[in-house]
MDTraj code that builds the backbone (N, CA, C; nanometers):
import mdtraj as md
import numpy as np

residues = "MET THR ILE ALA ASP THR LEU GLN PRO VAL LEU GLU LYS LYS PHE PRO ALA ALA LEU VAL ALA ALA PHE LEU LEU GLN SER ALA GLY ALA ILE TYR TRP ALA GLY SER ALA SER ASN ARG ILE ALA VAL LEU GLU GLN THR GLN LEU ARG ASN GLN THR THR ILE ASP ARG VAL ALA VAL MET GLN GLU GLN ILE ALA GLU MET LYS GLN GLN LEU THR ARG ILE GLU ALA LYS LEU ASP ARG SER ALA SER THR ALA SER ALA PRO".split()
xyz = np.array([
    [11.6304, 14.3463, 12.6109],
    [11.6541, 14.2302, 12.6488],
    [11.6451, 14.1646, 12.5947],
    [11.7549, 14.0394, 12.5202],
    [11.7365, 13.9413, 12.4669],
    [11.6861, 13.7727, 12.4699],
    [11.7291, 13.6899, 12.4092],
    [11.6114, 13.5583, 12.4734],
    [11.7422, 13.4822, 12.5729],
    [11.8892, 13.5582, 12.4791],
    [12.0033, 13.4612, 12.5589],
    [12.0454, 13.5764, 12.7205],
    [11.9677, 13.6808, 12.7143],
    [11.9649, 13.7607, 12.8196],
    [11.8716, 13.6360, 12.9521],
    [11.7571, 13.6293, 12.8618],
    [11.6163, 13.6029, 12.9280],
    [11.6532, 13.4303, 12.9802],
    [11.7274, 13.3409, 12.8770],
    [11.6887, 13.2477, 12.8984],
    [11.8171, 13.1535, 12.9863],
    [12.0003, 13.2587, 13.0024],
    [12.1076, 13.1891, 13.1120],
    [12.0168, 13.1465, 13.2725],
    [11.9639, 13.2419, 13.3464],
    [11.9260, 13.2202, 13.4349],
    [11.8818, 13.0759, 13.4578],
    [11.8106, 13.1147, 13.3833],
    [11.7288, 12.8660, 13.3375],
    [11.8438, 12.8352, 13.3593],
    [11.9053, 12.8578, 13.2704],
    [11.9804, 12.7594, 13.2118],
    [12.1470, 12.7285, 13.3514],
    [12.1192, 12.8082, 13.3907],
    [12.2280, 12.8503, 13.4490],
    [12.1749, 12.7650, 13.6381],
    [12.0610, 12.7720, 13.6498],
    [11.9806, 12.6636, 13.8152],
    [12.0138, 12.5008, 13.7552],
    [12.0108, 12.4398, 13.8895],
    [12.0104, 12.3079, 13.8845],
    [11.8526, 12.1888, 13.9212],
    [11.8617, 12.1354, 13.8474],
    [11.8233, 12.1243, 13.8114],
    [11.7736, 11.9090, 13.8997],
    [11.6705, 11.8908, 13.9708],
    [11.6771, 11.8045, 14.0636],
    [11.6918, 11.6153, 14.0180],
    [11.7103, 11.5803, 14.1332],
    [11.8059, 11.4612, 14.0366],
    [11.6974, 11.3252, 14.0225],
    [11.5514, 11.3856, 14.1552],
    [11.4621, 11.3234, 14.0261],
    [11.3748, 11.3328, 13.9572],
    [11.3912, 11.4555, 13.8920],
    [11.3182, 11.5490, 13.7699],
    [11.3841, 11.4705, 13.6610],
    [11.5301, 11.4567, 13.7122],
    [11.6079, 11.4474, 13.5330],
    [11.5985, 11.2896, 13.5497],
    [11.5498, 11.1979, 13.6681],
    [11.5082, 11.0392, 13.6359],
    [11.4299, 11.0410, 13.5517],
    [11.3508, 11.0784, 13.6141],
    [11.2036, 11.0509, 13.5867],
    [11.2063, 11.1143, 13.4113],
    [11.2742, 11.2204, 13.3901],
    [11.2787, 11.2487, 13.2586],
    [11.3262, 11.1601, 13.1570],
    [11.4147, 11.0492, 13.2548],
    [11.5622, 10.9770, 13.2072],
    [11.4453, 10.8082, 13.1514],
    [11.3468, 10.8035, 13.2577],
    [11.2810, 10.6608, 13.2417],
    [11.1745, 10.7041, 13.2117],
    [11.1204, 10.8113, 13.1833],
    [10.9642, 10.8713, 13.0985],
    [11.0513, 10.8797, 12.9146],
    [11.1855, 10.9164, 12.8800],
    [11.2385, 10.9036, 12.7651],
    [11.2660, 10.7232, 12.8011],
    [11.2736, 10.6717, 12.8264],
    [11.2878, 10.5429, 12.8328],
    [11.1976, 10.4294, 12.7264],
    [11.1006, 10.4261, 12.8376],
    [10.9373, 10.3889, 12.8201],
    [10.8813, 10.3987, 12.6513],
    [10.8843, 10.5387, 12.6687],
    [10.8441, 10.6053, 12.5179],
    [10.9828, 10.5169, 12.3757],
    [11.0944, 10.4835, 12.4187],
    [11.1495, 10.4527, 12.3348],
    [11.1136, 10.2962, 12.2802],
    [11.1199, 10.2283, 12.3903],
    [11.1048, 10.0620, 12.4239],
    [10.9350, 10.1005, 12.4054],
    [10.8289, 10.1088, 12.4123],
    [10.7386, 10.1548, 12.3354],
    [10.7039, 10.1973, 12.2214],
    [10.7774, 10.2259, 12.1905],
    [10.8343, 10.3133, 11.9947],
    [10.8402, 10.1770, 11.8850],
    [10.9215, 10.0814, 12.0134],
    [11.0080, 9.9518, 11.9283],
    [10.8690, 9.8613, 11.9391],
    [10.8124, 9.8317, 12.0653],
    [10.7355, 9.7479, 12.0345],
    [10.6368, 9.6972, 11.9772],
    [10.6244, 9.8666, 11.9539],
    [10.4926, 9.9711, 11.8449],
    [10.5265, 9.8603, 11.6688],
    [10.6157, 9.9168, 11.6618],
    [10.6950, 9.8580, 11.5306],
    [10.7434, 9.7462, 11.5310],
    [10.7776, 9.6548, 11.6213],
    [10.7664, 9.5428, 11.6026],
    [10.5904, 9.4174, 11.6121],
    [10.5276, 9.5394, 11.6407],
    [10.3586, 9.4142, 11.6346],
    [10.2673, 9.4858, 11.4874],
    [10.3742, 9.6267, 11.4428],
    [10.3304, 9.6562, 11.3598],
    [10.3756, 9.5604, 11.1619],
    [10.5543, 9.4867, 11.2244],
    [10.5727, 9.4139, 11.1399],
    [10.4716, 9.2711, 11.1256],
    [10.4672, 9.2763, 11.2938],
    [10.3885, 9.0936, 11.2322],
    [10.2357, 9.1044, 11.1608],
    [10.2349, 9.1999, 11.1952],
    [10.0336, 9.2651, 11.1312],
    [10.0650, 9.2573, 10.9772],
    [10.1903, 9.3307, 10.9714],
    [10.2196, 9.2898, 10.7710],
    [10.2499, 9.1404, 10.7708],
    [10.2743, 9.0565, 10.7423],
    [10.2951, 8.9929, 10.7572],
    [10.2034, 8.8740, 10.8065],
    [10.1370, 8.9071, 10.8586],
    [9.9842, 8.8279, 10.8723],
    [9.8349, 8.8710, 10.7526],
    [9.8661, 8.9982, 10.7003],
    [9.8114, 9.0177, 10.6522],
    [9.8465, 8.9980, 10.4445],
    [9.9918, 8.9728, 10.4463],
    [9.9960, 8.8912, 10.3577],
    [10.0023, 8.8110, 10.2742],
    [9.9992, 8.7209, 10.3932],
    [9.9322, 8.5365, 10.4085],
    [9.8280, 8.5320, 10.3862],
    [9.7194, 8.6120, 10.4466],
    [9.6054, 8.6372, 10.4209],
    [9.5322, 8.6567, 10.3211],
    [9.6231, 8.7631, 10.2024],
    [9.6174, 8.8340, 10.0700],
    [9.6392, 8.7272, 10.0689],
    [9.7746, 8.6008, 10.0400],
    [9.8005, 8.5447, 9.9175],
    [9.6281, 8.3877, 9.9716],
    [9.6222, 8.3890, 10.0692],
    [9.4852, 8.3001, 10.0911],
    [9.3422, 8.3813, 10.0822],
    [9.3385, 8.4450, 10.0301],
    [9.1587, 8.5907, 9.9274],
    [9.2503, 8.5446, 9.7325],
    [9.2995, 8.5954, 9.7365],
    [9.3639, 8.5476, 9.6084],
    [9.3109, 8.4114, 9.5207],
    [9.4247, 8.3465, 9.6147],
    [9.3456, 8.1541, 9.6615],
    [9.1982, 8.1927, 9.6352],
    [9.1264, 8.2186, 9.6361],
    [9.0299, 8.1642, 9.7150],
    [8.9163, 8.1842, 9.6089],
    [9.0195, 8.3455, 9.5965],
    [8.9284, 8.3964, 9.3895],
    [8.8833, 8.3470, 9.3129],
    [9.0483, 8.2756, 9.2644],
    [9.0704, 8.1853, 9.1636],
    [8.9637, 8.0785, 9.1640],
    [9.0065, 8.0406, 9.3477],
    [8.8928, 7.8179, 9.3016],
    [8.8056, 7.9234, 9.2725],
    [8.6813, 8.0540, 9.3555],
    [8.5789, 8.0593, 9.3095],
    [8.5039, 8.0634, 9.2371],
    [8.6070, 8.1418, 9.1108],
    [8.5598, 8.1253, 8.9492],
    [8.6113, 8.0028, 8.8982],
    [8.6771, 7.9609, 8.9324],
    [8.7218, 7.7992, 8.8456],
    [8.5726, 7.7089, 8.9077],
    [8.4880, 7.7279, 9.0522],
    [8.3869, 7.6268, 9.0611],
    [8.2131, 7.7023, 9.0100],
    [8.2902, 7.8142, 8.9840],
    [8.1515, 7.8855, 8.8463],
    [8.1754, 7.8342, 8.6818],
    [8.3248, 7.8127, 8.7347],
    [8.2923, 7.7549, 8.5059],
    [8.2114, 7.5974, 8.5487],
    [8.3331, 7.5087, 8.6448],
    [8.2751, 7.4390, 8.6493],
    [8.0724, 7.3718, 8.6314],
    [8.0815, 7.4399, 8.7581],
    [7.8712, 7.4524, 8.7370],
    [7.8222, 7.5111, 8.6473],
    [7.8704, 7.6298, 8.5042],
    [7.8207, 7.5513, 8.3919],
    [7.8970, 7.4866, 8.2672],
    [7.9844, 7.4274, 8.3098],
    [7.9690, 7.2918, 8.2203],
    [7.8814, 7.1639, 8.2614],
    [7.8964, 7.1215, 8.4532],
    [7.8408, 7.0802, 8.4552],
    [7.6204, 7.1051, 8.3662],
    [7.5552, 7.1694, 8.4317],
    [7.4447, 7.2620, 8.3387],
    [7.4718, 7.1988, 8.2228],
    [7.5228, 7.2901, 8.1966],
    [7.5805, 7.1591, 7.9547],
    [7.5578, 7.0646, 7.9211],
    [7.6175, 7.0258, 8.0820],
    [7.6881, 6.8551, 8.0141],
    [7.5240, 6.7649, 8.1047],
    [7.4331, 6.7921, 8.1211],
    [7.3260, 6.7789, 8.2301],
    [7.2227, 6.8194, 8.1048],
    [7.1830, 6.8934, 8.0472],
    [7.1257, 6.9329, 7.9327],
    [7.1448, 6.9098, 7.8630],
    [7.2765, 6.8196, 7.7685],
    [7.2875, 6.7320, 7.6475],
    [7.2665, 6.5667, 7.7694],
    [7.2425, 6.5220, 7.8122],
    [7.1231, 6.4005, 7.9289],
    [7.0740, 6.4639, 7.8495],
    [6.9957, 6.5085, 7.9246],
    [6.8620, 6.5225, 7.8912],
    [6.7585, 6.5506, 7.7360],
    [6.8404, 6.5316, 7.6734],
    [6.7901, 6.5850, 7.5386],
    [6.8764, 6.4425, 7.4828],
    [6.9959, 6.3712, 7.5203],
    [6.9529, 6.2991, 7.4470],
    [6.8662, 6.1077, 7.5080],
    [6.8439, 6.1397, 7.6021],
    [6.7807, 6.0361, 7.6794],
    [6.6213, 6.0891, 7.6504],
    [6.5484, 6.2321, 7.6053],
    [6.4211, 6.2503, 7.6077],
    [6.4272, 6.1845, 7.3147],
    [6.5131, 6.1374, 7.3308],
    [6.5678, 6.1764, 7.1662],
    [6.6055, 6.0069, 7.1733],
    [6.6766, 5.9377, 7.2812],
    [6.6340, 5.7973, 7.3215],
    [6.4727, 5.7534, 7.3128],
    [6.4004, 5.7941, 7.3429],
    [6.3169, 5.6891, 7.4279],
    [6.1796, 5.7626, 7.3043],
    [6.1852, 5.8507, 7.2373],
    [6.1430, 5.9209, 7.1655],
    [6.0779, 5.7588, 7.0358],
    [6.0130, 5.7535, 6.9907],
    [5.9790, 5.6439, 6.8941],
    [6.0222, 5.6807, 6.7438],
])
top = md.Topology()
chain = top.add_chain()
for i, resn in enumerate(residues, 1):
    res = top.add_residue(resn, chain, resSeq=i)
    for name in ("N", "CA", "C"):
        top.add_atom(name, md.element.get_by_symbol(name[0]), res)
traj = md.Trajectory(xyz[None], top)
């Protein structure tokens, strides 16, 4: 007995309309869900891209602030030295 002989009686049976309708509705629901999931993923990717740009700018600003603090420390040290030499007799 071959597979075709085994499947032939199953394929010849009529399926109830409710079963076919349920299968079609379930398939349509799965396709709709996949489409909406794809849309949500696209929105999340765009948001992540915008956030990454902001993160990059903040990192650059942190570096600039660190350099400005170093410069301010040097300026203060120079002012302290010049103030101490000016007050010395």
